[in-house]
Steps between C-alpha positions, in 0.01 A plus 500: 500500500651835399393849598537658151134442412352464847122500502492596869734726696498461877586826673665442838606804700692442820642693793630342821335168417785267598261290710259441211667566164623144450149359537357768269751429219470122526120522484531679166776281357293189573214609275394237249392678183447428131643844417823688578517748785760728659558608858611864534637569850572855616689534827455851642848518657420267790749534789443139611600174326232513231753564222722207605205260509379606155846461349538158661175385339606642163827306526352166606138460392443291186232740374690822582520593132152653520622755756595857417639666812531873567678613817470875549799690634272734695157467659219614269203441727223245448301675227796616291656156526172335398438729202861462385471122516172495309670686217758219479231234449479376140211251513151536364378439855646616833465319833590629846692312768678726745801384698303420815219325312492155337290283272366168628383335177758399235229544234389846608621676184365227273158518667473879493619548143259228378212667687585842357512359149148367558396853603684716243321820609651469849841664523558404864446191714549415868423233760493448880815456707580296810584725796838430661616647829870518424570145380200344675181430309174618661142390445415817310476607137579842355307620197237225517164618365283201410503132413482548123719682252347811349577839344490803729404840362722811528259643759538188715878513465511865610269449797686185601812705571865400490429185702260363239777329300808342661803651328663162431182380329499766228557418133420770246575597143810717463293750303339601832828660610512705181154645575578606859476879540839659570385650832454151647878456502497731803233296681606338832407152369454365150311171504161651590512739206616224266198297617268787409651587163534130413128445563368797301472326163341166590496463876737289711494121490480339845626139505378311804821312570752608765845489340716744697564623853455830680728566798404691814680579827845551352715805566505585129136435410284784369233445769764524774633824353154657503457430872718808553267803518743742334561266207129426461423874505756571227367205302139623533585847373687373192255217436191721517663746260579223250147356523345843445722559195400164353136584566538819295694313232204260462257796476347428843328192359582299815491792745279318754734200510811719528343700784424174681864393467637830633254486791615149586860618537383803698331264748814286526714807579245622758509165678882502494500841671261373768710189552806720561294741718581782255177691568629832363587340165168313506304826529717679245452223243121529532507879466723480193264253332172631641389650171549168322283318756224760537237255371640187668321443831701189582831691493358766730374239747836319486681826574288586804518145639878521485505853641272419795638157591861549383482127443628338183306186590164679526552686174628184333188305603277769349712501186481124460125482565379790288768641268716221365390361164356241464258478794554265800260230375680487166838486675389210723372310197830570324695362798298179482579470128870562574500221759343262250746607230806444720365164621475382139818675384768484773807724449782346299854490635719790398787446259829439678733415217532357151223248433493443127379222283738346253346707222609819675856383541535429126408857400790698357570817702685818404790604719369677810810718513385693194164570668636669815487877487684699761 
């Protein structure tokens, strides 16, 4: 398998992922496909041993010829590193697998590409992911929506938020990147906006098969980072600005859904302030966004519950009962479906090293040394 005419490019950005990068790379290299693919790794100047681990795999793995490795000499930041790496991808399709993620099904790419070919109007597909706490599998799913595969509309994708699609589940046509508005390159995250733009033409194809993992409770995870109030506040400001710009770019056609998404992040930041007992910031946030919520009774009630009780738990209970979408009954029903899904589809073991069939070992590989860019 060569990378010259790769049908699929896997974009893998990494920073300080020494604990997980080996598993992530092996899970990609063990894909069993009827088409060629390439793995484009971009190391954002990690100060840990990430670079050494990647180079070791390139030197020893029998399928390392599909790897193109970029090791930056200075730190670019997550978004700049991601956008730079996407521009290096040469396939007709692009898949995501970040350095702390992994795929659990060796036929993931084969399954998703076949499904997208059956739905040619869909430019993006995704699936549920098993939730891992560090390296330990939990009994939860991330991005699970129902028991059958289906196509979600752009409105549903917008309202679903950034958590609707696990990042490592995404496969989309490379043409989606070419249609991204330039201002989104300054957005604090990229996958949510790719999900939206990728669904505009024909919706997003949901495949009801868990084939990747989503990690929580690690020092480098995105959810852990946002537990810091200052970082979540900076994220909210930049995120809301990017969402509003995209809303204008789409001629306000999905304004209701975009407003719902901004409000959701406003609620998350409010609860973070209460959790940290930052009452002054809590009040200031409400005053700054009061005009936006003038017709939203639930936000007003949430604000005064938090102000009077100064309790994150009280406000959180109100939020979960009345404001979070979907409603509690729907969420309970969804939990039951998740339990049934996991019972019938237990998590697969993560890739630990080369596990190739004889057919893989016979494939001629180009020299990996010519693929390393420094």
